[in-house]
MIROKOL-621589 format. One record per atom (N, C-alpha, C): x, y, z; chain. Coordinates in Angstrom, 3 decimals, decimal comma. Atoms other than C-alpha are relative to their C-alpha. Layout:
% residues N
rec east->X&north->Y&up->Z&ch->A;
...
% end
This chain:
% residues 80
rec east->-0,859&north->0,515&up->-1,159&ch->A;
rec east->2,647&north->-18,484&up->-43,506&ch->A;
rec east->0,007&north->-1,453&up->-0,261&ch->A;
rec east->-0,249&north->1,401&up->0,068&ch->A;
rec east->4,014&north->-21,994&up->-43,626&ch->A;
rec east->0,931&north->-0,566&up->1,105&ch->A;
rec east->-0,745&north->0,622&up->-1,022&ch->A;
rec east->5,243&north->-24,128&up->-40,779&ch->A;
rec east->1,152&north->-0,979&up->-0,577&ch->A;
rec east->-1,006&north->0,894&up->0,567&ch->A;
rec east->8,393&north->-26,166&up->-41,391&ch->A;
rec east->-0,402&north->-1,563&up->0,354&ch->A;
rec east->0,177&north->1,464&up->-0,148&ch->A;
rec east->7,975&north->-30,019&up->-41,875&ch->A;
rec east->0,609&north->-0,642&up->1,220&ch->A;
rec east->-0,800&north->0,772&up->-1,172&ch->A;
rec east->10,592&north->-30,794&up->-39,190&ch->A;
rec east->-0,164&north->0,579&up->1,419&ch->A;
rec east->0,202&north->-0,491&up->-1,259&ch->A;
rec east->9,821&north->-28,426&up->-36,482&ch->A;
rec east->-1,059&north->1,059&up->-0,046&ch->A;
rec east->1,210&north->-0,949&up->0,110&ch->A;
rec east->6,443&north->-26,805&up->-35,783&ch->A;
rec east->0,245&north->1,255&up->0,756&ch->A;
rec east->-0,318&north->-1,393&up->-0,868&ch->A;
rec east->8,174&north->-24,047&up->-33,518&ch->A;
rec east->0,527&north->0,964&up->-1,060&ch->A;
rec east->-0,572&north->-0,890&up->0,907&ch->A;
rec east->9,484&north->-22,534&up->-36,781&ch->A;
rec east->-1,149&north->0,302&up->-1,089&ch->A;
rec east->0,858&north->-0,353&up->1,006&ch->A;
rec east->7,377&north->-20,641&up->-39,404&ch->A;
rec east->0,542&north->1,001&up->-0,945&ch->A;
rec east->-0,443&north->-1,017&up->0,969&ch->A;
rec east->8,128&north->-18,740&up->-42,631&ch->A;
rec east->-1,084&north->0,925&up->-0,232&ch->A;
rec east->0,993&north->-0,985&up->0,090&ch->A;
rec east->6,143&north->-15,612&up->-42,687&ch->A;
rec east->0,416&north->1,228&up->-0,892&ch->A;
rec east->-0,436&north->-1,319&up->0,966&ch->A;
rec east->5,937&north->-12,609&up->-45,189&ch->A;
rec east->0,150&north->1,089&up->0,860&ch->A;
rec east->-0,143&north->-1,217&up->-0,900&ch->A;
rec east->5,530&north->-9,977&up->-42,284&ch->A;
rec east->-0,210&north->-0,484&up->1,491&ch->A;
rec east->0,324&north->0,271&up->-1,448&ch->A;
rec east->5,440&north->-9,724&up->-38,537&ch->A;
rec east->-1,481&north->0,089&up->0,137&ch->A;
rec east->1,495&north->0,027&up->-0,603&ch->A;
rec east->1,963&north->-10,316&up->-36,744&ch->A;
rec east->0,019&north->0,825&up->1,171&ch->A;
rec east->0,333&north->-0,854&up->-1,178&ch->A;
rec east->0,670&north->-7,892&up->-34,009&ch->A;
rec east->-0,484&north->-1,147&up->1,041&ch->A;
rec east->0,579&north->0,981&up->-0,944&ch->A;
rec east->0,338&north->-10,362&up->-31,040&ch->A;
rec east->-1,177&north->0,472&up->0,849&ch->A;
rec east->1,330&north->-0,532&up->-0,694&ch->A;
rec east->-2,440&north->-8,132&up->-29,617&ch->A;
rec east->-1,232&north->-0,082&up->-0,767&ch->A;
rec east->1,163&north->0,156&up->0,934&ch->A;
rec east->-4,578&north->-8,540&up->-32,650&ch->A;
rec east->-0,015&north->-1,248&up->-0,838&ch->A;
rec east->-0,192&north->1,208&up->0,960&ch->A;
rec east->-3,488&north->-11,763&up->-34,194&ch->A;
rec east->0,476&north->-1,269&up->0,876&ch->A;
rec east->-0,639&north->1,183&up->-0,627&ch->A;
rec east->-2,896&north->-15,385&up->-33,087&ch->A;
rec east->0,884&north->-0,699&up->-1,036&ch->A;
rec east->-0,886&north->0,526&up->0,989&ch->A;
rec east->-0,677&north->-15,994&up->-36,052&ch->A;
rec east->1,423&north->0,187&up->0,381&ch->A;
rec east->0,064&north->1,349&up->0,785&ch->A;
rec east->1,583&north->-17,839&up->-36,626&ch->A;
rec east->-0,029&north->-1,222&up->1,001&ch->A;
rec east->0,037&north->1,212&up->-0,960&ch->A;
rec east->1,519&north->-19,995&up->-33,299&ch->A;
rec east->-1,054&north->0,043&up->0,929&ch->A;
rec east->0,933&north->0,039&up->-0,894&ch->A;
rec east->-1,548&north->-19,164&up->-31,523&ch->A;
rec east->0,109&north->1,262&up->0,991&ch->A;
rec east->-0,074&north->-1,255&up->-0,812&ch->A;
rec east->-1,897&north->-16,465&up->-28,660&ch->A;
rec east->1,291&north->0,109&up->0,630&ch->A;
rec east->-1,231&north->-0,243&up->-0,586&ch->A;
rec east->1,441&north->-14,996&up->-27,633&ch->A;
rec east->-0,073&north->1,383&up->0,647&ch->A;
rec east->0,212&north->-1,234&up->-0,769&ch->A;
rec east->1,947&north->-12,116&up->-25,173&ch->A;
rec east->0,913&north->1,134&up->-0,412&ch->A;
rec east->-1,006&north->-1,099&up->0,532&ch->A;
rec east->4,863&north->-10,164&up->-26,864&ch->A;
rec east->0,780&north->-0,654&up->-1,099&ch->A;
rec east->-0,703&north->0,326&up->1,289&ch->A;
rec east->6,930&north->-10,185&up->-29,958&ch->A;
rec east->1,155&north->0,902&up->-0,053&ch->A;
rec east->-1,065&north->-1,036&up->0,374&ch->A;
rec east->10,225&north->-8,681&up->-31,202&ch->A;
rec east->0,669&north->-0,568&up->-1,273&ch->A;
rec east->-0,556&north->0,336&up->1,308&ch->A;
rec east->12,050&north->-8,648&up->-34,510&ch->A;
rec east->1,544&north->0,255&up->0,212&ch->A;
rec east->-1,302&north->0,010&up->-0,155&ch->A;
rec east->15,672&north->-9,506&up->-34,614&ch->A;
rec east->0,615&north->-0,154&up->-1,554&ch->A;
rec east->-0,493&north->-0,137&up->1,320&ch->A;
rec east->17,673&north->-8,581&up->-37,775&ch->A;
rec east->1,445&north->-0,523&up->-0,064&ch->A;
rec east->-1,350&north->0,610&up->0,013&ch->A;
rec east->20,579&north->-10,769&up->-38,751&ch->A;
rec east->0,889&north->0,772&up->-1,011&ch->A;
rec east->-1,052&north->-0,616&up->0,977&ch->A;
rec east->23,681&north->-8,902&up->-40,306&ch->A;
rec east->0,815&north->-1,038&up->-0,764&ch->A;
rec east->-1,025&north->0,786&up->0,754&ch->A;
rec east->26,281&north->-10,262&up->-42,633&ch->A;
rec east->0,759&north->-0,774&up->0,787&ch->A;
rec east->-0,753&north->0,602&up->-1,018&ch->A;
rec east->28,440&north->-11,119&up->-39,807&ch->A;
rec east->-0,793&north->-1,240&up->0,724&ch->A;
rec east->0,724&north->1,105&up->-0,605&ch->A;
rec east->25,809&north->-13,288&up->-38,193&ch->A;
rec east->-0,266&north->-1,142&up->-0,902&ch->A;
rec east->0,209&north->0,827&up->1,026&ch->A;
rec east->25,078&north->-14,988&up->-41,475&ch->A;
rec east->1,249&north->-0,843&up->-0,198&ch->A;
rec east->-1,449&north->0,674&up->0,266&ch->A;
rec east->28,958&north->-15,681&up->-41,886&ch->A;
rec east->0,263&north->-0,966&up->1,196&ch->A;
rec east->-0,184&north->0,833&up->-1,154&ch->A;
rec east->28,991&north->-16,940&up->-38,337&ch->A;
rec east->-0,648&north->-1,548&up->-0,163&ch->A;
rec east->0,757&north->1,285&up->0,060&ch->A;
rec east->26,374&north->-19,506&up->-39,018&ch->A;
rec east->0,687&north->-0,840&up->-1,142&ch->A;
rec east->-0,396&north->0,797&up->1,044&ch->A;
rec east->27,928&north->-20,470&up->-42,275&ch->A;
rec east->1,426&north->-0,660&up->0,506&ch->A;
rec east->-1,344&north->0,498&up->-0,557&ch->A;
rec east->31,318&north->-21,139&up->-40,335&ch->A;
rec east->-0,250&north->-1,186&up->1,064&ch->A;
rec east->0,302&north->0,940&up->-0,987&ch->A;
rec east->29,378&north->-23,604&up->-38,060&ch->A;
rec east->-0,185&north->0,655&up->1,390&ch->A;
rec east->0,278&north->-0,486&up->-1,372&ch->A;
rec east->28,826&north->-21,333&up->-35,103&ch->A;
rec east->-1,550&north->0,221&up->0,291&ch->A;
rec east->1,162&north->-0,125&up->-0,363&ch->A;
rec east->25,552&north->-20,809&up->-33,359&ch->A;
rec east->-0,335&north->1,524&up->0,486&ch->A;
rec east->0,545&north->-1,306&up->-0,527&ch->A;
rec east->23,599&north->-17,511&up->-32,677&ch->A;
rec east->-0,551&north->-0,122&up->1,373&ch->A;
rec east->0,862&north->-0,054&up->-1,287&ch->A;
rec east->22,521&north->-16,900&up->-29,022&ch->A;
rec east->-0,985&north->1,107&up->-0,182&ch->A;
rec east->1,025&north->-1,167&up->0,092&ch->A;
rec east->19,434&north->-14,714&up->-29,077&ch->A;
rec east->-0,712&north->0,183&up->1,504&ch->A;
rec east->0,622&north->-0,371&up->-1,428&ch->A;
rec east->18,180&north->-12,914&up->-25,745&ch->A;
rec east->-1,479&north->0,211&up->-0,451&ch->A;
rec east->1,326&north->-0,199&up->0,408&ch->A;
rec east->14,418&north->-13,260&up->-26,159&ch->A;
rec east->-0,740&north->0,536&up->1,221&ch->A;
rec east->0,706&north->-0,714&up->-1,038&ch->A;
rec east->12,644&north->-10,708&up->-24,105&ch->A;
rec east->0,687&north->0,075&up->1,363&ch->A;
rec east->-0,615&north->-0,030&up->-1,204&ch->A;
rec east->15,275&north->-10,710&up->-21,436&ch->A;
rec east->-0,237&north->-1,204&up->0,881&ch->A;
rec east->0,436&north->1,039&up->-0,881&ch->A;
rec east->13,906&north->-14,069&up->-20,218&ch->A;
rec east->0,520&north->-1,358&up->-0,471&ch->A;
rec east->-0,293&north->1,278&up->0,446&ch->A;
rec east->14,773&north->-16,867&up->-22,640&ch->A;
rec east->1,142&north->0,087&up->-0,910&ch->A;
rec east->-1,078&north->-0,023&up->0,907&ch->A;
rec east->17,694&north->-17,833&up->-24,762&ch->A;
rec east->-0,277&north->-1,012&up->-1,118&ch->A;
rec east->0,251&north->0,801&up->1,082&ch->A;
rec east->17,269&north->-19,120&up->-28,268&ch->A;
rec east->1,200&north->-0,182&up->-0,885&ch->A;
rec east->-1,038&north->0,294&up->0,802&ch->A;
rec east->19,916&north->-20,766&up->-30,290&ch->A;
rec east->-0,349&north->-0,257&up->-1,452&ch->A;
rec east->0,285&north->0,270&up->1,321&ch->A;
rec east->19,912&north->-20,601&up->-34,003&ch->A;
rec east->1,246&north->-0,542&up->-0,692&ch->A;
rec east->-1,086&north->0,714&up->0,723&ch->A;
rec east->22,115&north->-22,914&up->-36,382&ch->A;
rec east->-0,577&north->-0,370&up->-1,310&ch->A;
rec east->0,311&north->0,344&up->1,392&ch->A;
rec east->22,152&north->-23,858&up->-39,872&ch->A;
rec east->-0,410&north->-1,546&up->0,033&ch->A;
rec east->0,315&north->1,487&up->0,419&ch->A;
rec east->20,620&north->-27,208&up->-41,092&ch->A;
rec east->1,288&north->-0,725&up->-0,209&ch->A;
rec east->-1,187&north->0,609&up->0,435&ch->A;
rec east->23,402&north->-29,809&up->-41,153&ch->A;
rec east->0,320&north->-0,288&up->-1,429&ch->A;
rec east->-0,223&north->0,264&up->1,445&ch->A;
rec east->22,905&north->-30,531&up->-44,815&ch->A;
rec east->0,611&north->1,224&up->-0,557&ch->A;
rec east->-0,625&north->-1,284&up->0,498&ch->A;
rec east->23,428&north->-26,791&up->-45,531&ch->A;
rec east->1,473&north->0,050&up->0,511&ch->A;
rec east->-1,381&north->-0,232&up->-0,795&ch->A;
rec east->26,505&north->-26,446&up->-43,091&ch->A;
rec east->0,827&north->-1,058&up->-0,886&ch->A;
rec east->-0,819&north->0,807&up->0,491&ch->A;
rec east->27,977&north->-29,571&up->-44,683&ch->A;
rec east->0,313&north->0,454&up->-1,677&ch->A;
rec east->-0,096&north->-0,425&up->1,469&ch->A;
rec east->27,462&north->-28,202&up->-48,325&ch->A;
rec east->1,068&north->1,340&up->0,168&ch->A;
rec east->-0,812&north->-1,080&up->-0,064&ch->A;
rec east->29,131&north->-24,865&up->-47,212&ch->A;
rec east->1,449&north->-0,332&up->0,446&ch->A;
rec east->-1,513&north->0,404&up->-0,454&ch->A;
rec east->32,204&north->-26,783&up->-45,772&ch->A;
rec east->0,557&north->-0,895&up->-1,098&ch->A;
rec east->-0,668&north->0,802&up->1,035&ch->A;
rec east->32,770&north->-28,584&up->-48,994&ch->A;
rec east->-0,590&north->-1,454&up->0,056&ch->A;
rec east->0,470&north->1,432&up->-0,017&ch->A;
rec east->30,883&north->-31,772&up->-48,194&ch->A;
rec east->-1,008&north->-0,455&up->-0,921&ch->A;
rec east->0,986&north->0,295&up->0,944&ch->A;
rec east->28,545&north->-31,599&up->-51,011&ch->A;
rec east->-1,375&north->0,280&up->0,560&ch->A;
rec east->1,487&north->-0,148&up->-0,397&ch->A;
rec east->24,806&north->-31,158&up->-50,917&ch->A;
rec east->-0,578&north->-1,164&up->0,647&ch->A;
rec east->0,386&north->1,120&up->-0,738&ch->A;
rec east->23,269&north->-33,396&up->-48,339&ch->A;
rec east->-1,455&north->-0,096&up->0,027&ch->A;
rec east->1,491&north->-0,191&up->-0,146&ch->A;
rec east->19,537&north->-32,389&up->-48,677&ch->A;
rec east->-0,766&north->-0,487&up->-1,022&ch->A;
% end
């Protein structure tokens, strides 16, 4: 597991962790879920749109591409 340098709320992990038996990747949590992105989701991100994720029916999480990646995809050259 590695957390990102710019946002400690994000982690890159090899597999999901069971929140009942593990405190990885962020410490004790009470529930978890896996959301699978489709090609349509990826394409929407590439087009500059955001994805709104309903997290446990209680929270909304918005996903977006890093500005440097988005600029590169729009023909602005690599910015990172």
